[in-house]
N, C-alpha and C positions, 0 to 999 in steps of 0.2 A: 518689240524692235522698234528702233527709232526710224523715223521716215526722215530721209536727207532733201533739203529743197537747196537748190542754188537761186540766188539772187544776183541778177546782172546788174550793170550800170544803168540800164533800161529800166531798173528796178521791175524787171520780168522777172515772176518767179518760176523756177523749173524743178518738177518733181521727179528725183532720178527714177524713182520705184516703177512710175508708169511711163517715164519717158516723154513727160507732155508738160506745156504752160499750165500752171493753175493759177486762181484766183486766191485773195486775203479770203473771201468767203467759205472758199473749200477748205484752205487750212482750218479756219474757224470751225467747220464741220467737224473736220477729223480730231480736232483737238476736245470738241464737246463728247464725241464719241470715245474718247480715252485713248487716243493714239498720242504717242509722243512725236515731237518733230524738232527737228534741227536745222536752222536755216545759216547758211554758210555765203558770205559775200563770194562771188565767183572770181573777182580779180585778187582779193588779199587773203582769201581764206578765212577770214575772221569770223567769227560765230556772231550772227546778227538776230540771233533767234528773239532776244528781248523787246528789240526794236521792232520786229514783225508782229510780236504776239501785241505790243503797244500799239502799234498802228491798227490793228483788229480793234481793239478796245476803242479807241479813236473814231474809229470809220462807223463803229457801231452807234457811239455816242452823237456821232453826226446826224445818222439815219433816225436815233431817237429809239434805237432796239438794244440799247445799253441796259443790262439787269443790273448794274453796280451802283450802290447807293452814293450820292457824291459826298457824304460823310467819309467814306472809305477812301473814295478818290483823293479828298481834301490830305485824310491823314497819309497816304500814299505819297504826296507832293512833299507834305512836310518833314516826314522822316525818312523818305528815301529808301534807300535798302534795309535800313532797321526794320521798318514796318514788315517787310517782305519776310524778314526772318521770323520777328515776330509771330506774325500771322502762321508761317510754318510751325511754331512751336506752340501756339494755340491750338491749333489743329492736332498735333502728335499728342497734346495732354487731353483734350478732348478724346481721342481715339483710345489712351490708355485707359482713361476713366470708363470708357463703353465696354473694355476688354475686360476690366475687373470687375466691372457689373455683370456681365456674362458669366464670368467664372463664380462669382459668388452666387448668383442664381442655379447654377448647375451642382452646388455643394448637395442640397437636399436630394438632388437627382441621383447622384454619385452614392450617398447613403440608403437610397431606396434599393438602387441596383444590388449593392452589396448584402441589403438585409433580404432581398429576392433571392440571390444565390443561397446564403445561409438557409431559407427556407426551401429550396430545391434539396438541397443537399441530405435535409433533414425529411423531407417527403421521400427521398430514395432509401435513405434507411429505413423508414417506418414500412414503404413496400416490401423491401427484403424480409423484413421480419414478419410480416403478413404472410409471406409468399412462404417462408420457412413453416410457421404455423400451420398454413394451409396443408402442406406439404407432410407435417408430423399425423395431422388428424386424418389424412388419406391414407397413411401407412398403417394406423391406428384401427381404422375401420377395416381395411383389407385382414388385418391380423387377427381381429374380434370374431368373426365366425368361426374359425378353426379352433379357437381355445375354449370356443362354448358349446363345441359338437358334443354330444354325449358319447362316454368312454366305452360303454358295453351294452347299450340298448338298442336294438334296430327300430323299436317303435319311434323312438324320439321323444316319448310322453315328458322324461324327466329334466330333458336338456330344453324342451319348449318352454317349463314352467320358469327355468332359470333365466331365458332368455327373455321371457314377459317381464319377469322382477328386475332384470337389469336393466331393460329398455324403457319399463315403465319409471324407471328412477332418474334416469337420463332425460327424459321427456318432461317430467315434473319439474326440472331444475329450471 
């Protein structure tokens, strides 16, 4: 949200959000914190935001706290509005390059995620196959004692020999 400031003929600045007079330093602080401000002349309703921000830069320069290099200020004076538009275009171009570089760095991550997804799918298939094999083995073991029961002998001697032969072969494998 844009913070609306009214400038009176006495050059006093009135913050309509907090309903109080404010200083240029306070406005500079808000701008540094990312707050958008709009300064309107109270008598004419004209937008004087640019002049107010320029005044902030001028005051900081007088106090020696300005962080703008003199080369940039010279260019601003020489080129006027074109320099501002050019600077905005340069910043936009830089942001575009940064975004593209980030996207380029994410491409290998995307491929790795796709590969991981394929590997997870294959692992699930293998686990399902293993579960099916386990199930078949368990069914086979449950049926095996019934098939190896001796047919007519109560003592079970013949069946025991068959069982020993079958199991011995399986263990040897």
